[in-house]
N, C-alpha and C positions, 0 to 999 in steps of 0.2 A: 404602544411602541410603534414608531414609524419605520417600517422595514425598508422603505426606499432610501433612507439616509444612512443606514448602517455601513460602516467601512472600517477596515482594520487600522488605518492610520489613527482615526479618532479613538478607537478601542484601546490601542496601545498607549497613546498619549494621555488618555484619561487615567489609566492605571498608573502611568509614571507620575502624573500630578499628585495622586494619592499616596504613592509609595516610593518617592524618589530615593530615599536612602536604604530601602529594604533590598535584600538580595533577590535578584531575578534569575541569574544564570550561574550554574556551577559547571565547570569543565576541568576535570582533573584537579590541578592545584590552583586554578584560576577561579575567581569569583567576581561577578559584575552586579552592581546594584541596578535598579530600574533606570536611574538617571544615567549611569555609565553605559548601560546597554543601549539606551535610546540615543545617546550621543554618537555611538558608533554606527547605529542605523541611519541617523541623519547624515553622517559623513558619507556613507555609502549612497544615500539618496542624492546628495549633492554631486558626487562623482558620476553616478549614472546619468544625471541630467547634463553634466558638463560634457560628456562624450556623445550626447545626442539621444538618449533614451527618453521616450515620451509616453504619455498615457496610451495604453493599448498595445504597445510594443511587446513582443515576446522575446524573452531572454532565456537561452538554454543553460542549465546548470548540470555539470557532470562532476559531482563532488560528494565525498562522504561527509558524515556528520562532523560539524565543527562550529565554533562560534561564528567564523567568517561566513559560513553558509547562511546562518540566521541573520546576521547583520545585512548581508548583501540582498537576501530575499525580501526582508521587511523594508529595506531601502527602496527596492523596486515597488513594493506595495504602496508606499507613501506617495509614489508618483503615478499610481494607477497602471504600472506596467505589469506584465504577466510572467510568472515563473513557469518554465518548462523543464521539469526535473527529470533527468535521465538516470536510469538504473546504472550504477557504477560497474555492474558486471557485464554490461552490454559490450558488444564488439562492433567493429566498424559499420557493417550494414545496418545493424539495429539502431545505433546511435544516429547514423546519417539520416535514416528515415524520419526520426523524430525532429531533428534540426530542420530538415527540408519541409516536412509536412506542416510544422508549426510556423514556418516562415520566420524563424528566429533571426533577429538582426545582430545580436551579440551573444557571446557565450562566456561562462565562467567555469573554470575547470580546476581540478586538482592537478598538480604537476605530473602525476603518473599518466594522465591522459593527453599529454601534449602531443605525442606523436600521432595518436589517433585523430586529434583535431586538426593537425596539419594536413592530414589526408582529406578530412571533411572540408576544410577551407578550400582546397583545391577543386572540389566538386560541387560546392554549394555557394554560388556567387552572391546570394542574398545575405550571407553571413558577413557582416562588416567588420567585426572585431572580436578577438578572443582574449580574455584576461585569465590570470591564474591566481589561486589562493596559495601564494608562496612563490618561491623561486622556480622558474621554468624557462628553459632556453627558448628565446624568441618571443616570450610573452611577458607583458608587464605584470607586476605584483599588484593586484587590485587593492588589497588592504593598505599597502604602503601609499599608493596613489591617493586613495580616499582620505587617508589621515591628513593629507596636506590641504584638504579643501576647507574653506571657511565660508561664512555667510549663512543665510537662512535657506531652508528647504523650500523650493518653489511651492506656491499654493496651487492645489489641483482640486477641481470639482469632482469628488468621488461619490458615487451612488451605489446603492445596494446591489444592483445588477451588473456592476462593472466586474470584469474578470480579474481574478487574483492568481489563478493557477490552472494550468492544463495538466491533468493527471492522465497519463496514457495507460490504458488497460490492455489486457490480452483479449483479443476478439476471436470469435470462431471463424472469421473470415480470413484469418492468418495475418491480418494487418491491424496493429493497435489503433484504438480510437481515443482521441483526445477529449476527456471529460472536462467541460467548462465549469469550473467552480467559481463562485462569486464572493465578493467581499461580504455580502449579507449572510451567506451560508456559513462562512468561517466565523463571523461574529456570533451568530446564533449558536453555533456549536461551542464556541468558547464560553458563552453564557450558560449553556445547558450542561456541559460536561461536568462542572463542579457539582451541580445539583444531582446528576445521575450517580456520581461517585460519593455523595455525601461529604464533599470536601469542605474544609474550613479555611478562612483567610490565613495565608502563610504556608499552607500545605505545599509539599514538594513532589513533583512528578518526575519519575525516572524515564528518560527517553533513550532507549537503546535500539529501537527500530529505526530504519533509515528515513532521513528527511525527504527522500524522493518518493515516499508513500504518503498517502492522505492521513494515515493514522498519526504519524508524528507531526505533520503539519497542522491538522485541524484539532485532533483530540489533545495531544500533548502540549504543543506550543500555544495554541489558542486557549486550551484549558487552563494552562498556568496563568496566562494573563487574566482570564475570567475569574479565577479564584483569588487573584491578587497574591499569588504564591510564587513559587520558583520552579524553574526547569533544571533538572539535573541531566545534562547531556552526556552521553557516552558515544564513542566512535562506532560501536556495534555491540551486539549481544555477545558476551563471553561468560560462560558458566563459571570460570575461575574468578572473574572480576566482579560478577553480579552482586553477591552479598557484601563483599568488602566495600563496593561503591555505595550500595544502599545504606549500610550502617554508617559509613563515614559522612555521608551527606544528609543523614536523617530523612530519608525518603519516606513518604506516607502512602503514595499511589504509584502503580506502574501499569502499563499496558503490555500485553503479551500475545504471541502467536502460540498455537497449541504445542509445537515442538519445544518451545522454551520451558514450559512448565514440566514437561516430561523429562527433559534433560536435568532440570533442577531437582526433580523428585528422585532421579536415579543417582544423584551424588550421595556420597557416604554420609550418613547421619552424624551430627556432631552436637556438642553442648551449646553452641551458639545459634542453633537453628531458629530460635525465637528471639534472638538478640537483635532486634531491629524495630523500626517504627511503622512499618507498612501495615495499613488497615485493610486495604482492598486492592485487588487487581482485576483488570478487565481485559477480555480477549475473545478471539474466535480461532477455530470453531469451538462449539460446546465440548467441554472435556468429558471423557468417560467418567462415570461416577466414581470408579475406584481411584482414578488419578486425582480428581478434585478432592475427594475425601482425604487422600494421603497428604496432598499439598496443604489443605486447610488445617488438618490436625497437626502436621509436623511443624509447619512454619507459623501457625497462628494468625492466618489472615483469611479474608473472604475472597474467593475467586468467582467472578460473575461473568456470564457469557451473554452474547447478543447477536445481532445481525446488522451489518452495515455494508455499504459499498462505496466505491469511489463516486458513484452517481448520487448517493445520498448519505450524509453523515448522521442523519436520524434514521430510525428503523425500529429495531427490537432490542429489548434489554431485560434481563432479570432484575427486578427490584432489589436494591442493595439491603433493604430493611425488611424483606419478606422471605419465607421459606422458598427454597429454589427446588427445581425439578430436573432430575438427571436427563441430559440430552436436549433440554428445551432451549429455545432462543429467547424465551421470555415474552414480554408484552410490548405493545407499542410504546416508544419513548418520545416524549414531547418536550417542549420548552417550558420552563417553570412559570413564565409569564402567561396568564390566561388570555391575553389579547393576541397571542401568537397562535395561528391555527394549529389544532392538535394533529398528531400523526394518526392516519387511518391506514389499516392493513387488512387485506382480504386474501382469501384463497379462491381462485377462479378457474373455470374450465377453459377449454380451447376457444370458446366463443366469448370469453370475458365475463361470463355470468358467475356470481358467487356460488360456491358449492356448500353443502352441509358440512357441519363439523365432523371431524374424524374422516373426512374424505380428502384424498390427495389431489392437489391441483398446483397451479402456479402462484407463487407469492407475488402480490402487487402492493405497492406503497404509495401513499400520497402524503406529503408534509410540506412544511415551510422551508426546508433546507434541501431542496432538490437541485440537481445540476441544471444549467441552462440548456444543455444539449451536448452533442458531440461536435467538435470543431470541424467545420467544413463537411459535415456528414448529415445533411437535412433528412435524407431517407432513413438512415439508421436512427436518427433522433426521433422521427415520427413513429418508427416501430417500437421504440422503448418507452416513449411518453405518449400515452393515449388518454386524452381527456384529463390530463393532469396526474394520471396514475403511472408510476414507474413499473414496467414489467421486468421483473428481476431475471427471468429465465431460470429460476430455481424452483424445484418441487418441494412442497411442505404441506402440513396439515395442522389443524387447530383442534385442541382438545375441548372437553365440555366446559372447562373453566376459562377458556379464552387464550390459553397459552399456545404459542406456536412451536412447531417441531420441524426441523429440517429433514428432508429425505434424500435428495440428490440434486446434482446440477443438470439442468436441461442442456446447457451449453457443454461443448467438449472442452472444458477447462479442467486442468489438473492442478491441485493445490500442492506445491512442493516447496519445502524450506521457507514457508511464509510467503511464497510468490504464486501468483496465478500464471499458469503456463498454458498457452493455446496449443492443443494437440495438433491442430492443422498446421501451425507454423513449423512445428518440429517435423511433421510429415513432409512438408514442402522441401525442407532442407535434405531429409533422407532421400527423397525421391529424385534429387538432383545428382545423386551418386551414380556413376556410370554403370554399376552392376545391378542397380535396383530397378525393378519394374513398378512396384508400388509398396506402400506401407500404411500401417495404422498404429496410432500411439494411444495408449490408455493409462489411467492411473491404477496402480496396484497397491495393496496395503504395505505400509512402512512400519518399521519398529517404533517410529514416533507417531504423532497423531495426524501428520500430513500424509502424502502419498509419494510413491516413487513412479517414475516413468518407465513404461515397458513398450518397446517397439516391436511390432510384428512385421517382418520384412519378407517380401517375395522377390526372388531374383529374376533378372531378365533371362530369356531363353539362352542356353549355352553359356551361362555365367554362373559363377559360384561366389558366395559372399562369406567373408570372414566377419563374424559379429563384432570383434574388437575393432575392425576397420570402420564399422558404422559409428561406433562410439567416438573414435578418433576424428572421423569426418564431422560429426556434429560438434565436437569440441572446438574445431577450427572456425565454425560458423555461428555458434550460439553461446550465450552466457552459460556459465557452469550449471546453474539450477535448471536449465532447459535440456541438458544433455541426458539421454536415457541411461538409467542404470542397468536395465535389463534389455536383452535382445533375443527374439526367437525368430529363426529362419523358417518360414512356412512355404508350402508349395502353392497355397492360394488363401485368399481372405474370404470369410463368410460374407455373402451379399444377398440382398433382397432381389426380387424379380426385376427391379428397376436399377440394379447394379449399385445400390448404396451399401456401404460397408456396415454390417451388423455388429456394431461395437459391443452391444449388450452380450453377444455370444462370446466375445473375447473376454469381457469382464467376468462372466459367469464361470469361466475356466473349462467349459466343455468343448472348446476349440483351441487346440494347442499342438505344437510340434512335438511336445514331450520333453524336450530339453531347452533350457533357458541359460543364456550367457549372463553372468553377473559381472559388471564392470568393477564393482567394489572389491570382489575377490579375484577377478580375472580368471574365473573358472566357469565351466559349463556343468550344470547339474540337472537332473530330472526335476520337472516343475513341482512335483509333489514332495521333493526333498526339503 
């Protein structure tokens, strides 16, 4: 396989040639064949080119899941332009940073974000035009304009290393980093995902995770193309709509985040629990054994776990056809073509030397589907990619049989509601409050499999702090999933002799004010309660 020539345009068009009349996209009551879907992608590509988008240009999307998102994004990909997908929960400062940092020339938004983007346009002069997916005051309807375009999609020389997407992550520096994903990586993932999931031609993937994440972009969308199957797209995850959607569209595979499966397992049992076509579901983090056993037994499907990042779509996976181990991330996952370099995974010490099995160290990965680096961040790229090895910043260990097990995140990242939240970013917001001296944010156990955010806050001298006011302050500045649920007002934070905050003491629970405000119940209770 020639890795240098892999590109999503050819990948999609080859699948269209082989499956023109077969269904590719299901969206509520709408169904599009491969040919119909590709025609709308081509229309979007022609319109992007008409307004001046060229290879390498970045285009910001702030839109929820919809067919229009897919048509518009893959239209960009056919031109070699780059998607910059913005979390639709972001507020002004968060969205503005991504538009500015990526140097996006154009933007495509849902009408709900029109006012926010009017403010961004005023402050980001490099943004030449904004279009809407639907009717929005002051903005042209992109789909309507694209549908009027005729002619051929311009020919573009696309290579494997050409950018297709900037995936912005939550970094410990408090500033998101733009992961540069390539056409090659997305095609390799689309080819490998069906193999990992033991998919068959025509299988259907349910995509309810947001398209602004790499999971739905690389695993679901590219996986559906690679399987020559179909994508069943949903606006978002909904516990009440999940199984009706899955049954109605004869879904065979879906991806999940931990909280999804817990929510589904807590629903009332019913006679239709096994009335579906799903064979396998993939997700992270690794489910507690009791949750997995319950889901598999009740719903009659296999739940497999693994490890992947925005920086690499390959990584670790439990084999779908082998006995699995509770809490394990599985084994290295590679491409089914033996000419593609295999995935290598090691556990290393602080000096980068591999450690013995059953010893905790940092998880490092080398494979053929690695990011090109962080956009405009050469120093951070050099830190993360060392001699071709991706340093994940996560602690793990390997058992005697070669299976890998996750321990903890070295980075100060909290996993909440399926999102990675930088604790430092939240701290920066809290620390701007006039009554706050300093703060520290950690993840604490949740009723689900992710975590909740807890902020420890120190007041300025002669000031008092209302915990509810801290939550309200954060709510004004941050996306909802970044707003702390819990607040403790403390007299001081535990620190090292060099004045670094000892978050491990906060996590252990041996350093507390005793009372914790819960924004969910709007009440203050003893921590032990």
